Backbone as a printed PyTorch tensor [residue, N CA C, xyz], in Angstrom:
tensor([[[ 51.1700,  60.4570, -13.1770],
         [ 50.9960,  60.0430, -14.9850],
         [ 50.6790,  60.0040, -16.2400]],

        [[ 48.7930,  60.5980, -15.9430],
         [ 47.9220,  60.7960, -16.7290],
         [ 49.0830,  61.9330, -17.1540]],

        [[ 49.5240,  62.8870, -16.4270],
         [ 50.1570,  64.3360, -17.7270],
         [ 51.4630,  63.1500, -18.1250]],

        [[ 51.9410,  63.0490, -17.7550],
         [ 53.1950,  62.3860, -18.6140],
         [ 52.6300,  61.9360, -20.1270]],

        [[ 51.6660,  60.7610, -19.7790],
         [ 50.8460,  60.9700, -20.5390],
         [ 50.2950,  61.0700, -21.7890]],

        [[ 49.3090,  62.7890, -21.3520],
         [ 49.0390,  63.8070, -22.1760],
         [ 50.3980,  64.0270, -22.4310]],

        [[ 51.6290,  64.2840, -21.8620],
         [ 52.8950,  65.0470, -23.0670],
         [ 53.7820,  64.0310, -23.5370]],

        [[ 52.7800,  62.9630, -23.7860],
         [ 52.9290,  62.2250, -25.3790],
         [ 52.2380,  62.5250, -26.2860]],

        [[ 51.1320,  61.7350, -25.8840],
         [ 50.0070,  62.4080, -26.7360],
         [ 50.1500,  63.6050, -27.6010]],

        [[ 51.3290,  64.2530, -27.2560],
         [ 51.2540,  65.7930, -28.0400],
         [ 52.3210,  66.4490, -28.7500]],

        [[ 53.5060,  65.1530, -27.7570],
         [ 55.0460,  65.5850, -28.0130],
         [ 55.9360,  66.2240, -27.3700]],

        [[ 55.1420,  66.7260, -26.1460],
         [ 55.6760,  67.5510, -25.6570],
         [ 57.1040,  67.2500, -24.8790]],

        [[ 58.8840,  66.6940, -25.6580],
         [ 59.7270,  66.4370, -24.7290],
         [ 59.9670,  66.9900, -23.7560]],

        [[ 60.1950,  68.5730, -23.5560],
         [ 60.0770,  68.9290, -22.0190],
         [ 59.5680,  68.6270, -21.5250]],

        [[ 58.6160,  68.5310, -20.5650],
         [ 57.5900,  68.3850, -20.3970],
         [ 57.8150,  67.0150, -19.6930]],

        [[ 57.4070,  65.7260, -19.9700],
         [ 58.8740,  64.8280, -19.7310],
         [ 60.2890,  64.3990, -19.0750]],

        [[ 61.0370,  65.3690, -19.4590],
         [ 62.6110,  65.5960, -19.1970],
         [ 62.4650,  66.4150, -17.8130]],

        [[ 61.2400,  67.0960, -17.6910],
         [ 61.0460,  68.1990, -16.8410],
         [ 60.8780,  67.1090, -15.5540]],

        [[ 59.4820,  66.1850, -15.4650],
         [ 59.5270,  65.8350, -14.8280],
         [ 59.6840,  64.3830, -14.2200]],

        [[ 61.1920,  63.8900, -14.9500],
         [ 62.2100,  63.0480, -14.7010],
         [ 63.4990,  63.6350, -14.2080]],

        [[ 62.7490,  62.0350, -13.1290],
         [ 63.8560,  62.2150, -12.0330],
         [ 65.3290,  62.1530, -12.2760]],

        [[ 65.8650,  63.2110, -11.3820],
         [ 67.3550,  63.6410, -11.4650],
         [ 68.4250,  62.8410, -11.7320]],

        [[ 67.8230,  61.4940, -11.1120],
         [ 68.5320,  60.0670, -10.8330],
         [ 68.7420,  59.1070, -12.6990]],

        [[ 67.9040,  59.8260, -13.3830],
         [ 67.6730,  58.1540, -14.1600],
         [ 66.9730,  59.4610, -15.7650]],

        [[ 66.6780,  60.5490, -15.6920],
         [ 66.7990,  61.5170, -16.8630],
         [ 67.8300,  61.5830, -17.5170]],

        [[ 67.4610,  61.5580, -18.6380],
         [ 68.6620,  60.8620, -20.1530],
         [ 68.9050,  62.2360, -20.1760]],

        [[ 70.1220,  62.8680, -21.0680],
         [ 70.3320,  64.2890, -21.8450],
         [ 68.9400,  64.8630, -22.2200]],

        [[ 68.8820,  64.4130, -22.8800],
         [ 67.2700,  64.3340, -24.6330],
         [ 66.7750,  63.6870, -24.8810]],

        [[ 65.5280,  63.6310, -24.8830],
         [ 64.5730,  63.2550, -25.6290],
         [ 63.9590,  62.9510, -26.7380]],

        [[ 64.3040,  61.9770, -27.4830],
         [ 63.6860,  62.0800, -28.9830],
         [ 62.1560,  61.0930, -29.3050]],

        [[ 60.7190,  61.8460, -29.1530],
         [ 60.0990,  61.1760, -29.8430],
         [ 59.7500,  61.3900, -30.6000]],

        [[ 58.9860,  59.7210, -31.5080],
         [ 57.9330,  59.4230, -32.4600],
         [ 57.1940,  59.9090, -32.4430]],

        [[ 57.5770,  60.6190, -33.7680],
         [ 56.4000,  61.5590, -34.6470],
         [ 55.1850,  61.0130, -35.1780]],

        [[ 55.1500,  59.4730, -35.5710],
         [ 55.0060,  58.0640, -36.8410],
         [ 53.5050,  57.6970, -35.3880]],

        [[ 54.3780,  58.3930, -34.2670],
         [ 53.2790,  57.5450, -33.0790],
         [ 52.0200,  58.2760, -32.4360]],

        [[ 50.8740,  57.7600, -32.5930],
         [ 49.8180,  58.2990, -32.1690],
         [ 49.3460,  57.9630, -31.0090]],

        [[ 49.0290,  58.0840, -29.7320],
         [ 48.7720,  57.9510, -29.0810],
         [ 46.8580,  57.2040, -29.0910]],

        [[ 46.6460,  57.0870, -28.2780],
         [ 44.9620,  56.7380, -28.3370],
         [ 44.6150,  57.2570, -27.1500]],

        [[ 44.8980,  55.7420, -26.0510],
         [ 43.9730,  55.4240, -25.3840],
         [ 45.3760,  55.1060, -23.6310]],

        [[ 44.8780,  55.6920, -23.1600],
         [ 46.0520,  54.7750, -21.6880],
         [ 44.3230,  54.0030, -20.8350]],

        [[ 45.3020,  53.4070, -19.9070],
         [ 44.5580,  52.8960, -19.0580],
         [ 45.5850,  52.4120, -17.6760]],

        [[ 45.1620,  53.1710, -16.7930],
         [ 45.3950,  52.3000, -15.4370],
         [ 44.8100,  50.6520, -15.6300]],

        [[ 46.0460,  49.6270, -14.4360],
         [ 46.2030,  48.6260, -13.8850],
         [ 45.7870,  48.7900, -12.8050]],

        [[ 46.4740,  49.6320, -11.9980],
         [ 46.7880,  49.2990, -10.5410],
         [ 47.8180,  50.2860, -10.5070]],

        [[ 47.2730,  50.6210,  -9.3590],
         [ 48.0840,  51.7230,  -8.2590],
         [ 49.0230,  51.4290,  -7.3380]],

        [[ 50.1890,  51.9340,  -6.7290],
         [ 50.4260,  51.3180,  -5.5250],
         [ 50.9570,  51.9560,  -4.2220]],

        [[ 50.7380,  53.3020,  -3.5610],
         [ 51.4130,  54.0310,  -3.0700],
         [ 50.9910,  55.5280,  -3.8840]],

        [[ 51.7940,  56.6070,  -4.0710],
         [ 51.8990,  58.5400,  -4.5090],
         [ 50.8370,  58.1500,  -3.8200]],

        [[ 49.6480,  58.3790,  -3.0850],
         [ 49.5450,  58.7180,  -1.9360],
         [ 49.5480,  61.0560,  -0.6930]],

        [[ 48.6060,  60.6500,  -1.1260],
         [ 49.3970,  62.8710,  -0.4330],
         [ 50.8750,  62.3200,   0.4260]],

        [[ 51.1560,  61.9800,   1.3710],
         [ 51.7220,  61.2310,   2.6110],
         [ 52.7610,  59.6960,   2.1930]],

        [[ 52.6170,  59.4820,   1.1930],
         [ 54.3170,  58.8230,   0.1400],
         [ 55.1000,  59.1540,  -0.6070]],

        [[ 55.9600,  58.8410,  -0.5100],
         [ 57.5930,  59.6420,  -0.9920],
         [ 58.2650,  58.7650,  -2.2490]],

        [[ 57.0450,  57.6910,  -3.1280],
         [ 56.7270,  56.3810,  -3.3710],
         [ 55.4920,  55.6430,  -4.3330]],

        [[ 55.8710,  56.1640,  -5.4450],
         [ 54.8590,  55.2980,  -6.3690],
         [ 55.1850,  54.3250,  -7.5540]],

        [[ 54.1740,  53.4660,  -7.3940],
         [ 53.6120,  52.1860,  -9.2620],
         [ 52.3810,  52.4880,  -9.4880]],

        [[ 53.0740,  52.8600, -10.8690],
         [ 52.7060,  52.8990, -11.5080],
         [ 51.4970,  51.6550, -12.8900]],

        [[ 50.4650,  50.9840, -12.5200],
         [ 51.2470,  49.9040, -13.4790],
         [ 50.1290,  50.8060, -14.9920]],

        [[ 50.3070,  50.3060, -16.7860],
         [ 49.5120,  51.0570, -17.4270],
         [ 49.7350,  49.8380, -18.9150]],

        [[ 48.5970,  51.0100, -19.2930],
         [ 48.9840,  50.2010, -20.9760],
         [ 48.4160,  51.0770, -21.4630]],

        [[ 49.3340,  50.7760, -22.3680],
         [ 48.9910,  52.7310, -23.0660],
         [ 48.9200,  51.9850, -24.4990]],

        [[ 47.9270,  52.6850, -25.3140],
         [ 47.5280,  52.0500, -26.9490],
         [ 47.9310,  52.7630, -27.5090]],

        [[ 48.3440,  52.8650, -29.1940],
         [ 48.8650,  53.5220, -30.0770],
         [ 48.5270,  53.2570, -31.2030]],

        [[ 48.6630,  54.0880, -32.2580],
         [ 48.5490,  54.1170, -33.9100],
         [ 50.1640,  54.1660, -34.4440]],

        [[ 50.7160,  53.2010, -34.9260],
         [ 51.5470,  53.6160, -35.6630],
         [ 51.8260,  52.6630, -37.1640]],

        [[ 52.2510,  53.7190, -38.1330],
         [ 52.1400,  53.1320, -39.6330],
         [ 50.5640,  52.6010, -40.0810]],

        [[ 49.6830,  53.1250, -38.6490],
         [ 48.1950,  52.3000, -39.0320],
         [ 47.9300,  50.7390, -38.6650]],

        [[ 48.7860,  50.6240, -37.7540],
         [ 48.7130,  48.9450, -36.8080],
         [ 48.3750,  50.0920, -35.4780]],

        [[ 48.0040,  49.2180, -35.1370],
         [ 47.3620,  48.6000, -33.4400],
         [ 48.4540,  48.5720, -32.4690]],

        [[ 49.2120,  49.1630, -32.0930],
         [ 50.0290,  48.5690, -30.8310],
         [ 49.3190,  48.3360, -28.4530]],

        [[ 50.0290,  48.0840, -28.1030],
         [ 49.7810,  48.3730, -26.6170],
         [ 51.4300,  48.2750, -26.5780]],

        [[ 52.0350,  49.3360, -24.8840],
         [ 53.1130,  49.3310, -24.8090],
         [ 52.3450,  48.9780, -22.8120]],

        [[ 52.5080,  48.6320, -22.5250],
         [ 52.7640,  48.0110, -21.0980],
         [ 53.7270,  48.5460, -20.0740]],

        [[ 53.6970,  48.5250, -19.0230],
         [ 54.4440,  49.2500, -18.5520],
         [ 54.1730,  49.3960, -16.4110]],

        [[ 55.3490,  48.8180, -15.3900],
         [ 55.4440,  49.4750, -13.9340],
         [ 56.2700,  50.9990, -14.5830]],

        [[ 55.5020,  51.8060, -13.6190],
         [ 56.2510,  52.7180, -13.8190],
         [ 56.4590,  53.3830, -12.1570]],

        [[ 57.4420,  53.5040, -11.7740],
         [ 57.8410,  54.0840, -10.5600],
         [ 58.3870,  55.5550, -10.9180]],

        [[ 57.8920,  56.5930,  -9.4230],
         [ 57.5330,  57.5660,  -8.9710],
         [ 57.9980,  57.7700,  -7.6170]],

        [[ 58.9940,  58.4780,  -7.3410],
         [ 59.2080,  59.3180,  -6.1850],
         [ 59.5210,  60.7600,  -6.4070]],

        [[ 58.6200,  61.1210,  -4.8870],
         [ 58.4060,  62.2900,  -4.5700],
         [ 59.2730,  63.3420,  -4.4710]],

        [[ 59.9850,  64.4520,  -4.5580],
         [ 61.3520,  65.0650,  -4.0020],
         [ 60.5300,  66.7610,  -4.1510]],

        [[ 60.4720,  67.3630,  -2.6800],
         [ 59.8120,  69.0200,  -3.1060],
         [ 58.5540,  68.8350,  -3.0930]],

        [[ 57.4850,  67.7010,  -2.8340],
         [ 56.1070,  67.9500,  -2.9680],
         [ 56.3780,  67.5770,  -4.8750]],

        [[ 57.4230,  67.3270,  -5.2430],
         [ 56.1350,  67.7270,  -6.6900],
         [ 56.9940,  65.5990,  -7.4230]],

        [[ 55.6710,  64.8960,  -7.7550],
         [ 56.2350,  63.6560,  -7.9950],
         [ 57.2640,  63.4720,  -9.4330]],

        [[ 57.9740,  63.1540,  -9.4170],
         [ 59.5390,  62.1130, -10.7150],
         [ 59.0710,  60.8860, -11.0070]],

        [[ 59.2250,  61.0640, -11.9720],
         [ 59.4880,  59.7900, -12.9510],
         [ 60.3510,  59.0040, -12.8160]],

        [[ 60.9780,  58.0990, -12.0530],
         [ 61.9370,  57.4870, -11.3700],
         [ 62.8430,  56.2850, -12.7550]],

        [[ 61.7060,  55.2140, -12.7100],
         [ 62.4720,  55.0860, -14.0900],
         [ 60.9300,  53.3000, -14.5240]],

        [[ 61.6710,  52.5170, -15.2560],
         [ 60.3500,  51.8860, -15.2020],
         [ 60.3560,  50.0070, -15.9950]],

        [[ 59.5620,  49.4390, -15.1280],
         [ 60.3150,  47.8490, -16.1870],
         [ 58.7280,  47.1520, -16.4960]],

        [[ 59.2460,  45.8920, -17.0000],
         [ 57.5050,  45.1760, -18.1430],
         [ 56.3570,  44.8600, -16.8170]],

        [[ 55.6600,  44.9810, -16.5540],
         [ 54.4250,  44.4240, -15.4460],
         [ 54.7150,  42.6420, -15.4420]],

        [[ 54.3900,  42.5210, -14.3110],
         [ 54.4380,  41.0840, -14.7230],
         [ 53.7890,  39.7840, -15.4490]],

        [[ 54.0770,  38.8400, -15.6470],
         [ 53.1880,  38.4880, -16.8980],
         [ 52.5420,  37.7920, -15.5870]],

        [[ 51.2260,  36.9070, -16.5730],
         [ 50.4970,  36.0960, -14.9920],
         [ 51.5610,  34.2310, -15.5060]],

        [[ 51.2320,  34.3740, -15.4190],
         [ 51.8300,  32.6790, -15.5400],
         [ 50.4490,  31.2070, -14.6580]],

        [[ 50.3200,  30.8420, -15.9520],
         [ 49.3770,  29.6400, -15.2640],
         [ 49.8070,  28.6460, -14.9120]]])
């Protein structure tokens, strides 16, 4: 997850595609050059250990675009294939219902 955030930070679309699971990977990826990524906060993880084949990372990525601060919240699913982790897909984080 952190390496994919770094790829967004540096604008490395090729790395993002390379680490995207072949079942869900788009043919191309265009990153918005106006977005400046500022910080990554990992909210929670599930699985993703040495003996696991699946993992979940919930995170908040902070950014700035046209001078305004923003946050991207996501729950990302990863799958290990041949000892390498690949981003599978994402969903919005669960909402706290009071």
